[in-house]
Backbone as CSV, one residue per row, in Angstrom:
resi,resn,N_x,N_y,N_z,CA_x,CA_y,CA_z,C_x,C_y,C_z
1,UNK,37.386,-8.594,20.883,38.532,-9.347,21.211,40.086,-8.444,21.421
2,UNK,40.477,-8.875,22.494,41.764,-7.960,22.763,42.799,-8.835,23.262
3,UNK,43.852,-8.651,22.493,45.190,-9.077,22.466,46.013,-8.396,23.540
4,UNK,46.615,-8.778,24.709,47.419,-8.077,25.405,48.910,-8.563,25.460
5,UNK,49.652,-7.742,25.127,51.005,-8.089,24.927,51.843,-7.242,26.417
6,UNK,52.810,-7.551,26.955,53.687,-6.812,28.024,54.961,-6.758,28.130
7,UNK,55.782,-5.772,28.288,56.979,-5.600,28.319,57.452,-5.582,29.850
8,UNK,58.441,-5.059,30.394,59.052,-4.924,31.592,57.703,-3.990,32.247
9,UNK,57.456,-2.738,31.733,56.349,-1.979,32.339,55.249,-1.246,31.507
10,UNK,55.514,-2.013,29.955,54.631,-1.426,28.972,53.684,-2.355,28.830
11,UNK,52.164,-1.820,28.590,50.953,-2.971,27.925,50.787,-2.593,26.789
12,UNK,50.607,-3.119,25.929,50.123,-2.918,24.495,48.860,-3.883,24.291
13,UNK,47.904,-3.032,24.147,46.489,-4.041,23.625,46.272,-3.541,22.216
14,UNK,45.797,-4.951,21.837,45.453,-5.215,20.337,43.867,-5.300,20.572
15,UNK,43.215,-4.709,19.404,41.743,-4.976,19.217,41.333,-4.507,18.013
16,UNK,40.290,-4.712,17.347,39.823,-3.840,16.504,39.276,-2.357,16.475
17,UNK,38.689,-2.236,17.897,38.303,-0.930,18.265,39.499,-0.110,18.520
18,UNK,40.682,-0.328,18.528,41.595,0.800,18.763,42.784,0.498,17.529
19,UNK,43.259,2.132,17.856,44.351,2.463,16.585,45.236,1.189,16.656
20,UNK,45.682,1.017,15.280,46.311,-0.340,14.781,47.841,-0.233,15.613
21,UNK,47.956,-1.568,15.852,49.601,-1.587,16.598,50.248,-2.067,15.506
22,UNK,51.520,-1.437,15.935,52.421,-1.700,14.752,53.683,-2.493,15.305
23,UNK,53.989,-3.342,14.638,54.774,-4.527,14.781,56.133,-4.046,13.887
24,UNK,57.253,-3.803,14.482,58.497,-3.554,13.664,59.090,-4.788,13.259
25,UNK,59.399,-4.620,11.660,59.670,-5.575,11.182,61.344,-5.830,10.898
26,UNK,62.068,-4.492,11.212,63.440,-4.664,10.967,64.591,-5.343,11.636
27,UNK,64.014,-5.703,12.691,65.346,-6.556,13.549,65.196,-7.932,13.295
28,UNK,65.444,-8.301,12.170,65.650,-9.538,11.501,67.126,-9.876,10.660
29,UNK,67.795,-10.858,11.417,69.069,-11.485,10.796,68.453,-12.206,9.525
30,UNK,67.379,-12.811,9.588,66.975,-13.252,8.247,66.887,-12.477,6.927
31,UNK,66.440,-11.294,7.298,66.141,-10.382,5.875,67.150,-9.504,5.766
32,UNK,68.124,-9.209,6.946,69.109,-8.077,6.616,70.686,-8.859,6.822
33,UNK,71.210,-8.713,5.704,72.436,-9.258,5.969,73.310,-8.561,6.870
34,UNK,73.235,-7.283,7.143,74.009,-6.243,8.113,74.019,-6.960,9.262
35,UNK,72.796,-7.459,9.491,72.492,-7.785,10.959,73.059,-9.289,11.340
36,UNK,72.881,-9.924,10.237,73.301,-11.267,10.302,75.030,-11.416,10.335
37,UNK,75.644,-10.263,9.606,77.200,-10.230,9.684,77.445,-9.798,10.819
38,UNK,76.840,-8.809,11.731,77.246,-8.309,13.165,77.140,-9.336,13.800
39,UNK,76.073,-10.358,14.175,76.080,-11.415,14.754,76.986,-12.566,14.702
40,UNK,77.320,-12.636,13.395,78.530,-13.712,12.998,80.016,-12.877,13.901
41,UNK,79.874,-11.905,13.898,80.978,-11.256,14.635,80.863,-10.953,16.226
42,UNK,79.534,-11.381,16.834,79.198,-11.185,17.990,78.893,-9.976,18.431
43,UNK,78.484,-9.122,17.759,77.893,-8.019,18.054,76.416,-7.677,17.934
44,UNK,76.049,-7.216,19.051,74.793,-6.938,19.161,74.012,-5.458,19.047
45,UNK,75.223,-4.642,18.913,75.289,-3.122,18.404,74.176,-2.824,17.690
46,UNK,74.164,-3.423,16.320,73.121,-3.096,15.544,71.746,-3.334,15.827
47,UNK,71.818,-4.197,16.577,70.596,-4.613,17.167,69.710,-3.612,18.042
48,UNK,70.740,-3.452,18.972,70.399,-1.761,19.907,69.941,-0.870,19.186
49,UNK,70.951,-0.445,18.196,70.881,0.706,17.557,69.053,0.733,16.970
50,UNK,69.270,-0.577,16.294,67.626,-0.641,15.306,66.472,-0.670,16.245
51,UNK,66.547,-1.123,17.407,65.539,-1.603,18.264,65.005,0.266,18.835
52,UNK,66.183,0.661,19.367,65.750,2.231,19.528,65.475,3.133,18.632
53,UNK,66.078,3.050,17.356,65.625,3.800,16.371,63.801,3.515,16.149
54,UNK,63.518,2.213,16.028,61.917,2.177,15.449,61.051,2.289,16.779
55,UNK,61.446,2.046,18.039,60.955,2.614,18.986,60.607,4.074,19.044
56,UNK,61.592,4.697,18.794,61.455,6.297,18.682,60.871,6.759,17.614
57,UNK,60.656,5.848,16.316,59.620,5.954,15.202,58.144,5.706,15.815
58,UNK,58.018,5.054,16.630,56.532,4.936,17.093,55.969,3.449,16.928
59,UNK,57.256,2.522,16.860,57.083,1.013,16.857,56.273,0.763,18.494
60,UNK,55.269,-0.212,18.486,54.490,-0.621,19.253,55.158,-1.929,19.852
61,UNK,55.447,-2.469,19.042,55.993,-4.206,19.417,57.258,-4.192,18.339
62,UNK,58.434,-4.940,18.901,59.431,-5.367,18.143,59.429,-6.934,17.726
63,UNK,59.631,-6.866,16.334,60.012,-8.068,15.841,61.478,-8.719,16.160
64,UNK,61.714,-9.794,16.586,63.190,-10.228,16.789,63.381,-11.360,16.022
65,UNK,64.480,-11.362,15.191,64.454,-13.105,14.705,66.154,-12.995,14.461
66,UNK,66.773,-14.088,14.482,68.281,-13.851,14.478,68.560,-15.240,13.433
67,UNK,67.725,-15.899,12.896,67.979,-16.746,12.095,68.676,-16.638,10.844
68,UNK,69.804,-17.265,10.425,70.943,-16.763,9.424,71.743,-18.018,9.435
69,UNK,72.168,-18.473,8.281,73.367,-19.379,8.212,74.468,-19.066,9.092
70,UNK,74.807,-20.078,9.702,76.176,-19.708,10.728,75.952,-19.066,12.137
71,UNK,74.725,-18.921,12.317,74.168,-18.396,13.587,73.386,-19.301,14.569
72,UNK,74.181,-19.551,15.583,73.515,-20.522,16.770,72.397,-19.913,17.237
73,UNK,71.216,-19.973,16.619,69.766,-19.288,17.642,69.745,-19.484,19.018
74,UNK,69.917,-20.876,19.136,70.146,-21.133,20.970,70.591,-20.162,21.779
75,UNK,71.999,-19.724,21.180,72.885,-18.766,21.810,72.232,-17.396,21.539
76,UNK,72.067,-17.117,20.328,71.833,-15.658,20.262,70.460,-14.907,20.391
77,UNK,69.261,-15.807,20.068,67.948,-15.601,20.388,67.801,-14.755,21.722
78,UNK,68.118,-15.482,22.565,67.895,-14.870,24.290,68.708,-13.964,24.230
79,UNK,69.707,-13.828,23.929,70.870,-12.771,24.073,70.203,-11.428,23.453
80,UNK,69.557,-11.353,22.255,68.900,-10.651,21.709,67.522,-10.088,22.133
81,UNK,67.012,-11.001,22.843,65.730,-10.621,23.525,66.134,-10.032,24.696
82,UNK,67.319,-10.092,25.767,67.768,-9.786,26.604,68.102,-8.153,26.443
83,UNK,68.813,-7.902,25.295,69.493,-6.678,24.599,68.429,-5.822,24.624
84,UNK,67.061,-6.384,23.607,66.377,-5.557,23.432,65.428,-5.024,24.998
85,UNK,65.171,-5.842,25.715,64.160,-5.330,26.523,65.040,-4.598,27.620
86,UNK,66.459,-4.718,27.621,67.139,-3.868,28.320,67.484,-2.375,27.934
87,UNK,67.275,-2.165,26.355,67.296,-1.051,25.779,65.785,-0.273,25.365
88,UNK,64.945,-0.917,25.371,63.579,-0.236,24.955,62.569,-1.051,25.725
89,UNK,61.488,-0.309,26.140,60.441,-0.798,26.749,58.953,-1.495,26.102
90,UNK,59.342,-2.042,25.083,57.934,-2.457,24.525,58.150,-3.862,24.355
91,UNK,56.977,-4.503,24.124,56.780,-6.130,23.940,57.599,-6.506,22.918
92,UNK,58.017,-7.989,23.096,58.786,-8.477,21.772,57.897,-9.367,20.920
93,UNK,57.969,-9.405,19.995,57.557,-10.686,18.855,58.594,-11.536,18.793
94,UNK,58.646,-12.696,19.186,60.138,-13.544,18.926,59.775,-14.448,17.985
95,UNK,60.548,-14.358,16.811,60.567,-15.129,15.508,61.696,-16.264,15.301
96,UNK,61.167,-17.536,15.358,62.099,-18.416,15.236,61.860,-19.761,14.874
97,UNK,62.153,-20.537,14.182,61.805,-21.868,13.767,62.256,-22.810,14.727
98,UNK,63.140,-22.297,15.270,64.246,-23.272,16.440,63.511,-23.377,17.607
99,UNK,62.768,-24.530,17.803,61.856,-24.626,18.957,62.710,-24.360,20.588
100,UNK,64.153,-24.959,20.459,64.596,-24.826,21.595,65.308,-23.477,21.870
101,UNK,65.424,-22.527,20.792,65.691,-21.334,20.962,64.771,-20.122,21.431
102,UNK,63.225,-20.762,20.680,62.382,-20.250,21.453,62.337,-20.330,22.612
103,UNK,62.095,-21.487,23.466,62.194,-21.823,24.782,62.937,-21.072,25.576
104,UNK,64.591,-20.956,25.114,65.561,-20.074,25.689,65.120,-18.611,25.815
105,UNK,64.824,-17.989,24.573,64.309,-16.748,24.620,63.068,-16.496,25.194
106,UNK,62.000,-17.355,25.511,60.858,-17.022,26.307,61.193,-17.190,27.838
107,UNK,62.258,-17.708,28.297,62.671,-17.838,29.521,63.425,-16.712,29.928
108,UNK,64.404,-15.978,28.984,65.017,-14.855,29.116,64.026,-13.669,29.488
109,UNK,62.688,-13.850,28.655,61.843,-12.696,28.901,61.164,-12.646,30.165
110,UNK,60.882,-14.146,30.392,59.876,-14.016,31.960,61.412,-13.639,32.755
111,UNK,62.361,-13.969,32.799,63.536,-13.404,33.773,63.404,-11.985,33.705
112,UNK,63.499,-11.091,32.617,63.489,-9.732,32.543,62.200,-9.036,32.857
113,UNK,61.104,-9.781,32.519,59.815,-9.422,32.563,58.821,-10.322,33.433
114,UNK,59.002,-10.448,34.725,58.312,-11.580,35.322,56.770,-11.464,34.911
115,UNK,56.268,-10.200,34.707,54.595,-10.256,34.419,54.468,-9.861,32.984
116,UNK,55.916,-10.043,32.298,55.448,-9.906,31.105,54.857,-10.738,29.742
117,UNK,54.579,-10.483,28.717,53.632,-11.393,28.115,54.420,-11.317,26.536
118,UNK,54.856,-12.109,25.927,55.663,-11.576,24.727,54.548,-12.383,23.829
119,UNK,54.852,-12.020,22.293,54.320,-12.742,21.430,55.232,-13.752,20.500
120,UNK,54.790,-15.058,20.397,55.614,-15.881,19.651,54.992,-16.071,18.035
121,UNK,55.954,-15.477,17.319,55.876,-15.581,15.857,56.948,-16.898,15.190
122,UNK,56.351,-17.948,14.904,54.963,-17.999,14.999,54.602,-19.628,14.737
123,UNK,53.186,-20.052,14.848,52.655,-21.250,15.080,52.056,-21.596,13.433
124,UNK,52.131,-22.486,12.862,51.329,-22.755,11.502,50.263,-24.107,11.822
125,UNK,49.703,-24.549,10.650,49.147,-25.755,10.897,49.733,-26.915,10.978
126,UNK,51.133,-27.070,10.874,51.883,-28.474,10.504,51.804,-29.040,12.149
127,UNK,51.637,-30.408,12.058,51.259,-31.027,13.287,52.732,-30.535,14.331
128,UNK,53.721,-30.727,13.975,55.051,-30.419,14.977,55.241,-28.846,15.823
129,UNK,54.478,-28.061,14.586,54.297,-26.711,15.319,53.214,-26.528,16.373
130,UNK,51.954,-27.121,16.059,50.999,-27.233,16.926,51.440,-28.163,18.081
131,UNK,51.880,-29.075,18.112,52.339,-29.980,18.939,53.298,-29.371,20.141
132,UNK,54.125,-28.763,19.684,55.091,-28.147,20.298,55.212,-26.691,20.899
133,UNK,54.825,-25.679,19.883,54.728,-24.241,20.401,53.658,-24.100,21.278
134,UNK,52.579,-24.646,20.770,51.338,-24.348,21.551,51.379,-24.441,23.090
135,UNK,52.048,-25.550,23.648,52.063,-25.963,24.701,52.879,-24.911,25.566
136,UNK,53.854,-24.830,24.726,55.383,-23.535,25.122,54.599,-22.301,25.281
137,UNK,53.812,-21.824,24.692,53.078,-20.581,24.722,52.107,-20.668,25.879
138,UNK,51.702,-21.923,26.104,50.462,-22.171,27.532,51.491,-21.709,28.828
139,UNK,52.751,-22.506,28.541,53.494,-22.735,29.860,54.076,-21.384,30.167
140,UNK,54.214,-20.413,29.090,54.887,-19.127,29.621,53.799,-18.169,29.561
141,UNK,52.597,-18.284,29.026,51.771,-17.032,29.242,51.975,-16.405,27.977
142,UNK,52.046,-16.780,26.889,52.742,-15.859,25.576,51.372,-15.923,24.424
143,UNK,51.377,-14.964,23.972,50.789,-14.822,22.783,51.416,-15.355,21.563
144,UNK,50.478,-15.791,20.321,51.202,-16.660,19.409,50.405,-16.158,17.716
145,UNK,51.275,-15.980,17.069,50.857,-15.613,15.602,50.759,-17.103,15.000
146,UNK,49.792,-17.096,14.380,49.150,-18.572,13.767,48.965,-18.011,12.326
147,UNK,50.132,-18.955,11.640,49.984,-18.396,9.891,49.050,-19.528,9.267
148,UNK,48.321,-18.925,8.269,47.544,-19.720,7.456,48.195,-20.919,6.592
149,UNK,49.130,-21.606,7.088,49.659,-22.371,5.932,49.667,-23.610,6.896
150,UNK,49.866,-24.824,6.159,49.772,-26.229,6.758,51.080,-27.158,5.890
151,UNK,50.890,-28.623,6.225,51.746,-29.422,5.415,52.085,-29.088,4.020
152,UNK,50.770,-28.780,3.274,50.692,-28.841,1.952,51.170,-27.127,1.318
153,UNK,51.504,-26.273,2.458,51.801,-25.109,1.860,50.888,-23.777,2.388
154,UNK,50.830,-23.068,1.502,49.800,-22.022,1.661,48.341,-22.344,0.909
155,UNK,47.031,-22.722,1.399,46.160,-22.730,0.944,45.959,-21.645,-0.617
156,UNK,45.470,-22.065,-1.252,45.084,-21.199,-2.490,43.717,-20.426,-2.423
157,UNK,42.584,-20.952,-1.502,41.596,-20.440,-1.307,41.131,-19.664,0.067
158,UNK,40.518,-18.713,-0.045,40.258,-18.050,1.356,39.400,-18.956,2.533
159,UNK,38.792,-19.847,1.783,38.172,-20.838,2.726,38.928,-21.984,3.395
160,UNK,40.123,-22.426,2.518,40.947,-23.037,2.727,41.917,-22.400,3.996
161,UNK,42.270,-20.949,3.904,43.072,-20.480,4.831,42.292,-20.395,6.034
162,UNK,41.143,-19.924,6.017,40.169,-20.022,7.222,40.029,-21.453,7.838
163,UNK,39.854,-22.561,7.295,40.272,-23.743,7.720,41.542,-23.864,8.677
164,UNK,42.576,-23.429,8.184,43.808,-23.619,8.878,43.699,-22.777,10.021
165,UNK,43.131,-21.378,9.541,43.476,-20.600,11.013,42.363,-21.362,12.177
166,UNK,41.039,-21.947,11.678,40.220,-22.545,12.821,40.803,-23.208,13.424
167,UNK,41.712,-24.356,12.692,42.159,-25.512,13.225,43.406,-24.922,14.374
168,UNK,44.196,-23.916,14.038,44.983,-23.241,15.127,44.718,-22.705,16.031
169,UNK,43.149,-21.941,15.939,42.723,-21.432,17.284,41.976,-22.606,17.949
170,UNK,41.574,-23.412,17.522,40.951,-24.677,18.181,41.932,-25.384,18.922
171,UNK,43.266,-25.469,18.229,44.351,-26.526,18.852,44.922,-25.547,20.088
172,UNK,45.031,-24.273,19.753,45.634,-23.523,20.751,44.470,-23.297,22.020
173,UNK,43.477,-23.201,21.768,42.294,-23.202,22.971,42.567,-24.750,23.784
174,UNK,42.581,-25.615,22.935,42.864,-27.135,23.579,44.185,-27.158,24.261
175,UNK,45.192,-26.501,23.980,46.286,-26.564,24.586,46.536,-25.623,25.854
176,UNK,45.417,-24.726,25.983,45.505,-23.878,27.129,46.221,-22.452,26.878
177,UNK,46.099,-21.936,25.698,46.344,-20.696,24.914,44.666,-20.461,24.581
178,UNK,44.188,-19.116,25.255,42.863,-18.594,24.916,42.971,-17.989,23.432
179,UNK,41.748,-18.428,23.243,41.667,-17.881,21.725,42.161,-16.209,21.627
180,UNK,41.782,-15.286,22.801,42.161,-13.867,22.115,43.601,-14.027,22.248
181,UNK,44.669,-14.623,22.609,46.094,-14.765,22.799,46.613,-15.085,20.966
182,UNK,45.324,-15.302,20.167,45.946,-15.967,18.699,45.810,-15.022,18.051
183,UNK,46.684,-14.372,17.315,46.773,-13.729,16.287,47.140,-14.221,14.719
184,UNK,45.896,-14.122,13.970,46.372,-14.807,12.632,46.863,-14.033,11.819
185,UNK,47.461,-14.861,10.848,48.523,-13.985,9.903,48.058,-15.108,8.466
186,UNK,47.049,-14.153,7.540,46.488,-14.751,6.434,47.391,-14.953,5.102
187,UNK,48.528,-14.390,5.367,49.534,-14.731,4.399,49.317,-13.798,3.074
188,UNK,50.485,-13.120,2.856,50.500,-12.001,1.526,51.427,-12.826,0.844
189,UNK,50.800,-12.544,-0.639,51.964,-12.913,-1.703,52.046,-12.396,-2.717
190,UNK,52.723,-12.441,-3.478,52.965,-11.296,-4.615,51.908,-11.509,-5.770
191,UNK,51.563,-10.562,-6.324,50.638,-10.314,-6.997,51.310,-10.099,-8.491
192,UNK,52.627,-10.399,-8.714,53.455,-10.201,-9.718,53.253,-11.992,-10.145
193,UNK,53.348,-12.748,-9.518,53.531,-14.250,-9.786,51.611,-14.917,-9.785
194,UNK,51.212,-14.053,-8.947,49.201,-14.750,-8.985,48.392,-13.476,-9.054
195,UNK,47.992,-12.976,-9.930,47.004,-11.849,-9.995,45.876,-11.757,-9.210
196,UNK,45.833,-12.979,-8.617,44.391,-12.809,-7.420,45.123,-13.002,-6.108
197,UNK,46.265,-12.819,-6.058,46.770,-13.378,-4.759,46.265,-12.118,-3.596
198,UNK,46.147,-10.928,-3.967,46.008,-10.017,-3.106,44.601,-9.818,-2.841
199,UNK,43.598,-10.398,-3.804,42.118,-10.535,-3.372,41.978,-11.741,-2.170
200,UNK,42.954,-12.691,-2.633,42.659,-14.114,-1.811,42.967,-13.862,-0.456
201,UNK,43.748,-12.951,-0.221,44.542,-12.800,1.038,43.229,-11.869,1.991
202,UNK,42.789,-10.822,1.075,41.890,-10.144,1.539,40.426,-10.665,1.976
203,UNK,40.235,-11.500,0.929,38.606,-12.063,1.330,39.238,-13.033,2.488
204,UNK,40.336,-13.927,2.485,40.667,-14.955,3.684,40.574,-13.765,5.024
205,UNK,41.373,-12.563,5.339,41.297,-11.804,6.346,39.561,-11.365,6.906
206,UNK,39.025,-11.122,5.767,37.288,-10.765,5.821,36.546,-12.090,6.401
207,UNK,37.035,-13.299,6.040,36.076,-14.408,6.748,36.829,-14.745,7.982
208,UNK,38.029,-14.760,8.530,38.871,-14.644,9.665,38.110,-14.146,10.564
209,UNK,37.967,-12.391,9.898,37.475,-11.650,10.839,36.244,-11.997,11.792
210,UNK,35.422,-12.357,10.427,33.872,-12.808,10.389,33.622,-13.900,11.425
211,UNK,34.184,-14.662,11.153,33.884,-16.337,11.502,34.932,-16.698,12.936
212,UNK,36.119,-16.146,13.181,36.576,-16.378,14.396,36.823,-15.096,15.435
213,UNK,36.735,-13.831,14.799,36.863,-12.712,15.347,38.244,-12.263,16.306
214,UNK,39.220,-13.059,15.669,40.579,-13.134,16.542,41.426,-11.767,16.051
215,UNK,42.322,-10.884,16.483,43.165,-10.395,16.088,43.981,-10.726,14.898
216,UNK,44.599,-10.072,13.860,45.231,-10.274,12.860,46.409,-9.595,12.410
217,UNK,47.383,-10.388,12.022,48.775,-9.458,11.438,48.937,-9.812,9.774
218,UNK,49.562,-9.223,9.534,50.352,-9.386,7.859,51.714,-8.733,7.558
219,UNK,52.224,-9.201,6.665,53.452,-8.531,6.310,53.242,-8.350,5.110
220,UNK,52.590,-7.100,4.730,52.359,-6.437,3.185,53.510,-6.297,2.529
221,UNK,54.837,-6.404,2.880,55.901,-6.135,1.682,55.706,-7.097,0.573
222,UNK,55.406,-8.468,1.105,55.487,-9.565,0.063,54.345,-9.471,-1.296
223,UNK,53.574,-8.622,-0.858,52.628,-8.034,-2.216,53.201,-7.698,-3.356
224,UNK,54.360,-6.869,-3.015,54.811,-5.952,-4.361,55.978,-6.847,-4.642
225,UNK,56.641,-8.215,-4.554,58.040,-8.605,-4.789,57.740,-8.518,-6.603
226,UNK,59.073,-8.091,-6.885,58.948,-8.468,-8.194,58.435,-7.039,-9.210
227,UNK,57.807,-6.165,-8.365,57.042,-4.867,-9.406,57.706,-3.801,-8.836
228,UNK,57.680,-2.788,-9.986,58.238,-1.455,-9.626,57.216,-0.618,-8.534
229,UNK,58.103,0.416,-7.965,57.525,1.096,-6.866,56.570,0.379,-5.851
230,UNK,57.193,-0.493,-5.305,56.793,-1.375,-4.262,56.036,-0.551,-2.823
231,UNK,56.455,0.621,-2.522,56.128,1.148,-1.494,54.796,1.311,-1.807
232,UNK,54.156,1.913,-2.820,53.020,2.492,-3.441,51.887,1.250,-3.388
233,UNK,52.220,0.126,-3.835,51.700,-1.163,-3.674,51.403,-1.597,-2.562
234,UNK,52.371,-1.518,-1.727,52.134,-1.849,-0.116,51.035,-1.449,0.592
235,UNK,51.522,0.312,0.535,50.236,1.092,1.176,48.870,0.605,0.670
236,UNK,48.782,0.795,-0.428,47.546,0.440,-1.222,47.206,-0.897,-0.529
237,UNK,47.798,-1.973,-0.422,47.508,-3.332,0.054,47.291,-3.160,1.639
238,UNK,48.279,-2.295,2.564,47.874,-2.634,3.685,46.751,-1.502,3.960
239,UNK,46.219,-0.360,3.347,45.006,0.230,3.711,44.019,-0.860,3.577
240,UNK,43.835,-1.544,2.515,42.765,-2.541,2.274,42.623,-3.703,3.502
241,UNK,44.001,-4.182,3.844,44.097,-5.189,4.785,43.841,-4.541,6.109
242,UNK,43.779,-3.353,6.349,43.278,-2.996,7.945,41.802,-2.835,7.876
243,UNK,41.387,-2.275,6.888,39.727,-2.218,6.775,39.209,-3.665,6.656
244,UNK,39.753,-4.744,6.176,39.407,-6.121,6.131,39.559,-6.843,7.821
245,UNK,40.085,-6.407,8.354,40.387,-6.813,9.746,42.034,-6.958,10.378
246,UNK,42.782,-6.464,9.643,44.456,-6.587,10.352,44.293,-5.461,11.334
247,UNK,44.755,-5.787,12.555,44.941,-4.931,13.715,46.551,-4.721,14.059
248,UNK,47.437,-5.526,13.605,48.642,-5.627,13.914,49.813,-5.786,12.746
249,UNK,49.862,-4.774,11.800,50.785,-5.337,10.786,52.051,-5.324,11.166
250,UNK,52.978,-6.249,10.411,54.514,-6.067,10.539,54.620,-5.188,9.428
251,UNK,55.441,-4.237,9.934,55.779,-3.120,8.831,57.427,-2.439,9.134
252,UNK,57.650,-1.607,8.426,58.706,-0.700,8.423,58.130,0.342,8.878
253,UNK,58.422,0.582,10.583,57.531,1.480,11.151,57.902,3.199,10.894
254,UNK,59.355,2.994,10.596,60.034,4.376,10.231,59.371,4.894,8.967
255,UNK,59.170,4.044,8.020,58.262,4.582,6.855,56.685,4.793,6.638
256,UNK,56.260,3.899,7.431,54.768,3.434,7.229,54.186,3.772,8.718
257,UNK,54.580,4.382,9.763,53.821,5.051,10.673,52.636,5.917,10.209
258,UNK,52.963,7.386,9.689,51.975,7.981,9.644,51.164,7.670,8.435
259,UNK,51.396,6.696,7.748,50.495,6.350,6.798,49.334,5.524,7.402
260,UNK,49.842,4.647,8.265,48.989,3.868,8.780,47.917,4.702,9.863
261,UNK,48.796,5.870,10.542,47.815,6.450,11.154,46.806,7.191,10.605
262,UNK,47.027,7.609,9.194,46.125,8.206,8.739,44.880,7.504,8.180
263,UNK,44.994,5.986,7.873,44.047,5.334,7.713,43.343,4.695,8.932
264,UNK,43.995,4.777,10.215,43.127,4.907,11.185,42.117,5.891,11.350
265,UNK,42.716,7.119,11.247,41.546,8.212,11.301,40.623,8.076,10.306
266,UNK,40.979,7.435,9.246,39.571,7.205,8.058,38.647,6.398,8.529
267,UNK,39.354,5.375,9.143,38.227,4.319,9.844,37.561,4.383,11.032
268,UNK,38.017,5.573,11.556,37.593,6.016,13.158,38.257,5.244,14.174
269,UNK,39.222,4.787,13.978,39.845,4.243,15.061,40.854,5.286,15.694
270,UNK,40.708,6.596,15.195,41.456,7.750,16.026,40.620,8.882,15.841
271,UNK,39.560,8.838,16.893,38.687,9.825,17.115,39.439,11.101,16.964
272,UNK,39.071,12.438,16.227,39.403,13.563,15.775,40.877,13.635,15.456
273,UNK,41.258,12.539,14.925,42.791,12.571,14.742,43.941,12.745,15.460
274,UNK,43.405,12.576,16.663,44.390,13.113,18.131,45.821,12.358,17.789
275,UNK,45.902,11.088,17.723,47.170,10.269,17.568,47.803,10.861,16.127
276,UNK,47.176,11.063,15.528,47.790,11.355,13.931,48.431,13.028,13.873
277,UNK,47.475,13.691,14.689,48.091,15.221,14.934,49.389,15.164,15.572
278,UNK,49.182,14.434,16.747,50.257,14.380,17.744,51.450,13.897,16.946
279,UNK,51.464,12.760,15.939,52.240,12.170,15.347,53.087,13.585,14.629
280,UNK,52.226,14.019,13.640,52.429,15.193,13.051,53.661,16.240,13.687
281,UNK,52.962,16.624,14.896,53.854,17.621,15.923,54.981,16.969,16.072
282,UNK,55.032,15.655,16.571,56.559,15.067,16.972,57.361,15.532,15.676
283,UNK,56.799,14.739,14.632,58.000,14.651,13.490,58.162,16.083,13.124
284,UNK,57.250,16.960,13.202,57.675,18.837,12.915,59.232,19.006,14.095
285,UNK,58.538,18.508,15.208,59.940,18.878,16.128,61.260,17.792,15.939
286,UNK,60.887,16.864,15.168,61.922,16.093,15.156,62.248,14.868,16.023
287,UNK,61.187,14.698,16.840,61.185,13.679,18.062,60.953,12.374,17.308
288,UNK,60.539,12.171,16.294,60.356,10.774,15.579,60.509,10.745,13.953
């Protein structure tokens, strides 16, 4: 199962047999107050710098989210997408719950990259998302992230998360989005509030991989909320998630690239460790 994303001239292929694709998480006004403040002042400069830094650090795809209080997403999401595509040449994962903003951003992407193919983050099992975003993705030829949650929230069991994922895949195919263009997120939750949260997510990932065969993403940072040494917890969880079936995690690329590359070596996704060795050499030369 191969999911192909495209920017202006770069193609990124995601599949279980390839090295892990890194989706950079840092361009998010929803998560970073400094970026939200810059947008309120009409300044996309910090977004550009972050995009350039993440690509230099090894990001294969860049997430982009402008959702924050006081921000008009319909205006600023397409402007941010334009800035990223004009600054760096990697595909974008466009993240918004505002359907009009998504439509405007996808139109901008197509304008700048006529043969491009972005990733929409994200659909979930709620009817309004299935009914609106999936036809939009089909019209624009985009891939989508499907989160394993629905109107009742995040299911408690792996089997129920698989059921939501299956519904998203089935509805996507019915709307004209091929199965290979659906990337499932089985949802990471904090183990500080639920000791079983990590195991449930990993079991769900394995079931989705076995039953649906689609590519999968995950935001590992949620697992460590409220606990000391979060980076160590996140790395342990990430390694297990990659072994279970995640192929394109959403991470802090600057911090996690070499770690994830080392996991790829162990899992046989980087024969002879050639990518890992080259990354080491680049870091030693100060190139990344």
